[in-house]
C-alpha positions as CSV (number, residue, x, y, z in Angstrom):
1,M,16.7,3.9,-1.0
2,S,16.1,1.6,1.9
3,E,16.7,2.5,5.5
4,L,20.3,2.1,6.7
5,E,19.3,1.6,10.3
6,F,16.5,-0.5,11.8
7,A,15.0,0.0,15.3
8,N,13.2,-2.5,17.4
9,V,14.1,-5.6,15.4
10,K,15.0,-9.2,16.2
11,A,18.2,-10.4,14.6
12,V,18.8,-14.1,13.7
13,A,22.4,-14.9,14.7
14,K,22.8,-17.8,12.3
15,A,24.1,-16.5,9.0
16,N,22.7,-17.5,5.6
17,V,25.8,-18.6,3.7
18,Y,25.7,-19.3,0.0
19,F,28.3,-20.2,-2.7
20,D,31.1,-21.3,-0.3
21,G,30.8,-18.0,1.7
22,K,30.9,-15.6,-1.2
23,V,27.4,-14.4,-0.3
24,V,26.5,-14.1,3.4
25,S,23.4,-12.5,4.9
26,H,21.7,-12.2,8.3
27,T,17.9,-12.0,8.7
28,I,16.2,-9.4,10.7
29,L,12.5,-9.5,11.7
30,L,10.7,-6.2,12.0
31,A,7.5,-5.3,13.8
32,G,4.4,-6.8,12.1
33,G,6.4,-9.8,10.9
34,R,8.2,-8.2,8.0
35,K,11.5,-9.8,7.1
36,K,14.7,-8.4,5.6
37,T,18.2,-9.7,5.1
38,L,21.3,-7.7,5.3
39,G,24.2,-9.1,3.3
40,L,27.6,-9.0,1.6
41,I,28.4,-10.3,-1.9
42,Y,32.1,-10.9,-2.7
43,P,33.5,-11.0,-6.2
44,G,31.9,-13.6,-8.5
45,E,28.7,-14.3,-10.4
46,F,25.7,-16.0,-8.7
47,H,22.1,-17.0,-9.4
48,F,19.3,-16.7,-6.9
49,G,15.7,-17.8,-7.3
50,T,12.8,-16.0,-5.6
51,D,9.6,-17.3,-4.1
52,A,8.1,-13.9,-3.1
53,P,8.8,-10.5,-4.7
54,E,12.0,-8.9,-3.4
55,R,13.5,-5.4,-3.5
56,M,17.3,-5.3,-3.3
57,D,18.8,-2.0,-2.1
58,I,22.5,-1.7,-2.7
59,V,24.0,0.2,0.2
60,A,27.7,0.0,-0.6
61,G,29.8,-1.1,-3.6
62,R,28.6,-2.0,-7.0
63,C,27.2,-4.9,-9.0
64,R,25.6,-6.0,-12.2
65,V,22.2,-7.7,-12.3
66,R,20.3,-9.7,-15.0
67,L,16.7,-10.6,-14.1
68,S,15.5,-14.0,-15.3
69,G,14.2,-13.7,-18.8
70,A,16.1,-10.4,-19.5
71,D,18.8,-10.2,-22.2
72,G,21.1,-7.7,-20.7
73,W,22.8,-6.7,-17.5
74,Q,22.1,-3.5,-15.5
75,E,24.6,-1.7,-13.3
76,Y,23.7,-0.8,-9.7
77,E,25.8,1.1,-7.1
78,A,25.3,2.4,-3.6
79,G,22.0,4.2,-3.3
80,T,20.2,2.3,-6.1
81,S,17.8,-0.6,-6.0
82,F,16.1,-3.2,-8.2
83,A,13.0,-5.3,-7.9
84,V,12.7,-9.0,-8.6
85,P,9.2,-10.6,-9.2
86,G,8.1,-13.6,-7.2
87,K,8.6,-17.1,-8.6
88,S,11.5,-15.7,-10.7
89,G,15.2,-15.1,-10.2
90,F,18.3,-13.1,-11.0
91,D,22.0,-13.3,-11.7
92,I,24.2,-10.9,-9.8
93,S,27.9,-10.2,-10.5
94,V,30.4,-8.3,-8.4
95,A,33.7,-7.6,-10.3
96,S,35.8,-6.4,-7.4
97,G,35.4,-5.3,-3.8
98,I,32.2,-6.1,-1.8
99,A,28.6,-5.2,-2.6
100,E,26.5,-4.7,0.5
101,Y,22.7,-5.0,0.3
102,V,19.4,-4.9,2.1
103,C,16.8,-7.3,0.7
104,S,13.2,-6.6,1.5
105,F,10.6,-9.4,1.1
106,E,7.2,-8.2,-0.1
């Protein structure tokens, strides 16, 4: 599970808004140049591509995820995470409520 609090970070005030506001995140920059995004996913199904490998920690709510090239969906809830290879992608679906996440770029 990812950290739930981050000390000594720089926060980017401008939001990253996707899919007409159904996915919204903010970027934080940690010591040493590491980057994370903290976000919300509202109900719907969305596709994201990745350049670098990512780790998605679900910190609240629940979602389903299908990695590019995979046949089936996997369920994730608060306290769980999944990894996405670089130069790949994933579909993410939220049935109800809001899924909150921390995305770590590796």
